[in-house]
N, C-alpha and C positions, 0 to 999 in steps of 0.2 A: 503493499500500499505506500502511496506517497501522499503527502501533505501538498495543498494547494493554496496559494495566496488569494485564489478566485473564490473560496469557499464563503458563502453569504450567511451562514448561520453558525454561531458559536454557543458555548455553553452559557456564557451570560444572557444570550437571548431567551434560552430555555429557562434560565430562574427567573427572568422577569415574567415569561408566560407563566409560570407556576404561581406567582404572586396574584397575576390576574385571575387564574382560575381557582384559586384557594378558597372555594366556597362549596359546601357539599351540596348545594342545590344546582350548581353549574356541573361540577366535576367531583365525583366521589371517589375515595380511595378503594379500589376493587380488590377482592380478595385472591389469595394465592392457596391452593390446595396441594397437598402432596398426593401423587397417584402411586400407590405401590404396585398396581396392575401394569401400568407402563413402565415402572422402574424393572420389573422382573422381565418383561419383554425386551428391554433394551440394555439390561445390564447395567442401570445408572440409577442416579437418585433425581426423579422427575418431580418438578414442581409446575403445577398449571397456574399461570397468571389469567385469571378470569375477567378479562375485560369485557367479555360479551355481557356483563352485568352491569356495565356502565348505563347511564342514563342514554337514551335512545337506542340501546342494545350496541354501541360499539364506541371505539375511541375516538370518532370524528368531532364530538363536541369540544375536544380539547383545542384542536388547532381553528375550529370555526370560530369558538369564543375569543381566543387570542387574537384573530384577526378583525372580527367585527367589533369588539369593545373598543378597540384603538380608533378604528374608523369613525364610530359613533362619536367619540370625544373630539373628533376633528370635524364634526358636523355633517356627516353621511347619515341618512336615515333610511335609505333603500338599498337593497341588495338584490342579486340576482346569481344563480348558481346552475349547474347541470350536474345530475346525479342519477344512478340507476337505484340509489336507496339510501346508504348510510350516510353519505356526505349530506344528501337532501335533508334527513332528519337532524344532524348536528347543526347545520346552518339554519335550519327553521328555528330549533329551540333557542340557539345563540342569539339570533336577531329578536326573538320575541322576549328574552330576559334583557335585553339591551333597549327595548322599546321601540324596535324599527321593524320596517316590513321586509319582507322577503318572498320572492319568486323562485320557484324550484321548475326547472326544465327536465323532464324525465322522459326516457324513450316510450313510445306507444306500447312497447312490450313489458314495461315495468310491472312487477306484481301489484295487483290491486291493495293488499295488505300494506305495502311500503307506501303507495300513494295515499291511502287513508292515515297513516301513522303521521307522514309528512304533514298532511293538511291538519292533524290533530295538534300539532306543535304550533301551528299558527301561521304556515306558509300558504301562498297560493300556488297552486300546481298547474303546469302547462305540459301537456303531452305532444311531443315533437320528434318524429323520425322513428327509425326501427332499431337504432343502437346509441351508445354512448357518444360517440363521435358526432353524429347529427345533433344530438342534443346539445352537445357543448358548443358547436359551431352557432346554433341559434342563439344560446344564451350569451354568447359573447357580443353577439350583433345586437343583442338588446341593451348592452352597457356602452356601447360606443357612441359617443357624443351625447352622452347624457349624464345626469348626475347620479345613476345608479352605478353601484360598485359590483364588480364582478369578483366573486369568491372562488378561486380555483381549489380543486380539490387537493392538489399537491405541489403546484408549480408557484409557490409563494412562501418566502421565508417565515412569515408569520404563522402561516400553517404548520411548516414543518417544525418551528420552534414549539408551538402548541403540542404537536404530536411528541415532542422529546420529553415532555414532563411525564410521560408514561415510562421512560427510560429511568429517570430518577427514582419514580415509585418501585419499579422493578428492582432496583438496587438497595432501596431501603428494604424491600420484603426479603430479599435473599442475596446479600452481599458476597456470600461465599460461592455464587454459581460460576461455572466455568464456561457453559455455553448458553447463549440465548438464541432462540429460532423465532424468526419474525417474518410473516407473509410479505410479499412485494406486489403490489399493484402499479401504482404510479411512483412509488418510492418515497412518499413522503413520510410514512410512519416508520420506515427503517432508518430513513435518513436523520431523523430526530431522535430517536432512541440510540442509534450508533455514536451520533455526536455526544449525547449525554454520557454514554458509557466510555467513551474515549476518554473523558475527563475524569469519572469518578471510578472507573475500574478497566484501565487501559489491557490488562491482561486477560479480560473476559474475550471468548470468541463470540463474535457476532455473525450468524448464519442466516441469509435470506433465502427464502422459498418462493418459486413461482409454480403456477400451473404450466404444465407443458403447452397446453393450446394457447397461452397468453404469455410465453417467454420472450424477453426482449433485453434483459440486462447484459447477459453475456455478450450478445452482438453488439450491443451500444458499447460497452465497455472497450470491445475489440476494435471497432470503428473510430472511437473517440467522439460520436455523436450520437444523440438519442434516436433509436429505431422505432417506428411506429408500425404496427401491424395494421393491414386492411381489414382483417378479420379475426376475432378471437372466438376459440371453440373451447369452453371449459364450463363446469357446473359451479365453479366458485366465482359468482359474478362480482363478488366484492374486490376481487383482483384482476378483473377483466378488462383494464384499461386499455389494453393494447400498446402502451407505451410509457417512458419516463420522459422527464424533462433535463434539460442542462444542469438545472440546480440540483436535483436528487442524483443525477449521474455522478457528478463531481463529489457530493457527500458519501454516496456509496463507494466510489472508488477510493475515498480517503479513509473510511472508517469501517468497512463491512469486509470481513475476513473471507467470505465465502458465500456463492449464491447457487443454488441447485435448483433442479425442477422435479415435481412429481407428477404422476398420472391422474386423470380423473377417478380411476379405479381406486388408486392409492388415497385419494381424498374422501371418496364415498365409504371407503373401508374405516378410514379414521373417524369419520363423523359417526358412523354406527357404533364403533368401539367406544367413543366417548360417550354416547348415548347409553349404551350397556354398563359400561364400567364405572365412568365418572358420574352418571345421571345428569349428564349437561346437553343441552341441545345448542349446536353451534352451527353457522354457516360454512359453506365450503372453504372460504379464505382461512377461518380459525382450523379446520380440519387439515389445511395443508401443512402447518407447522407441525402437527402431531404425525402426519404423513411422513414427514422428512426424518424425525427422529427414529421411525420405524423402518426406513428405507436402508438398504445395505449401502446407500452411497454416503450416508452421514454415520461416522463412528462416534457415540457418545460414551461408550462403555467405561465404567469408574468415574464418570463425570457426575457433576451436579448441573442438571440442565433445566431451562425454562422456556417450554414452548409457549407462545403468546396466542391465547384463545381471543382473538381481536374484534370477533362480533358474533352476534346470536340472531340476526335477523332472518332467519331460515322461512321463506315462505313455505306454507303448507304443501303447495304442489310439489316445490322443489324437494321437499322433505321426502315426499312419496317417491320422486325419480331417484333420489339418492339411495334411499333403502332399498328400492328394487333392484338397483344396480349393484349395491354391496351384498344383498343376499343372493343375487344370481351369481357373483363372483364366488361367493363361499358355496354354491351348489346348494343352499338351502331352499331356492327357488331353482327348480329343474323343469326343463322342457324335453320331453321325449317324443321323438317320432318313431312309431312302430309300425311295421309292415305286416299287413295281414291279407289272408284270403277273405274277401268281402262277403262273408257269410253271417246270419244272425248268430248272436251270442259272444262274438269275438270281443267286443267291448266290454262285455259283462266279465269274461274270463281274465281280461288284463286288469281290469279294475279290481277285480279280487286279489290278484297277485299283490298289487299296489297297497292295498287294504291290508293283506295279511303281514306287510311288512311296516305297517304303523304309519304310512304317509297318507296325507290329505290331499284329494284332488281339487284343484280349484277349478279348472274348467279342462274340457275336451272337445277337440275339433275332428271332424270326419272329412278326409281329403280323398277325393278320387280323380282330381285333374292334375295329377303330376306326370310329366314326360316319362319318367324313369319306372312307373308301374306297369305291369302287364295286365292285360283284360282279366277281370275278375278280382283284381287287387286293389287294395285301398291302405291309405295311410292314416292312423289315430295319432294326433297329436295331443298329448297330455301336459298339462302345467300342473305341477304338484309341489307340495310343501315337505322338504326333508328337514333332517336333523344334522345335515352337512355332508361332506364329500364321502366318508365311508358309508353312510346311510344311502347315499345316491348311488355309488358303485353297487352296493348289494341289490338294490331294486332293479338296476340295469341287469345284472348277472342273474337274478331270479327270471325275469322276463326273457332274457336271452336262452336261458336253460329249457323254456318250455317251447323252444324251437323259432322263437320269433326273431326278426331282424330288427333290432332296436337302436336307435341313434340319438345321442345326448345333443340336442341342437345348440345349447349355448357353449358346452364344452364338447366338441365333436369327437366321438369315439365309436367305432362300428363294433358290434358285438355278435 
């Protein structure tokens, strides 16, 4: 890592931001919980920083209030921002607390729950475009040539300094940590945290994690300029910005030790694991930090490690998608295609085999229009609930042993 004289945020900025946000009705000190389950899985001592329990369900209020409170002191009374959810709610709450008006531009695809929550914090919501970039362009155009101030989600020193207050808090919670893991979208969160920890605990390793379908940091650092993706593809919508800024790129380059990526499958598995073991409902961005410590790419064995659960605004529809994805990957939801002679009673026979093994059938489809089928044959496609891979294998073997050709569609194997 190299220091740069161009860095626009320092520890003093973060300290001043903490003084501004030092009010429990604005930013509360979120808890830390030790996870023995994750500790056993990673051979480390794991402490979860539970920022998803912050007001508005994420860290975003920290930066938004630091930015907006200063602007209001200088006479600004109206703000506009673009966001798919968390930044929207942070700006809405901060503006309302400061007695100002706010307009949030969200993509037309934004979950209704996040739209309703943003309005509930006092903002006017406008739905524009199909993605974050379209919403951003429109929001910026509304601030041009007017007295309305645009609040960027990450490309603003005041926003970064506000997010950095979380770094101070994490250090106070667990000053002995060896590694902290922070999700990266636009980079404002990790930039602030890493800047704070460089001052307070320079020996601590700071690891950033991106979703594979929204990864830009490595390429940006290699090229020396921020790289922006035309499209992002990840279930972790909180870190699906598709790009970082010069401001955050410089701070990441200076203070972050490593950046890695995780797949959507790893994120989904981590979200489900946190639900099962830690009894915490988090969004995909927060799941990414836990996915990172479970990954073979990051070795935390023997360390005290703190993954940051940065947000908990998981839309119920997305929760369903994540759970189905994770359960399918575990083979607790299994789809089987069984080739049969199309005669009465075959569905009953195979259903009884499944039932005898204690599995529950969710649904079954009878398909005769497949090119590989011979005349007089059909395929039965079962969706069943199992106890996991061993149970699934036993069911497949039992059906096969009765003379049927059976294929697991989600994890293809012929028997």
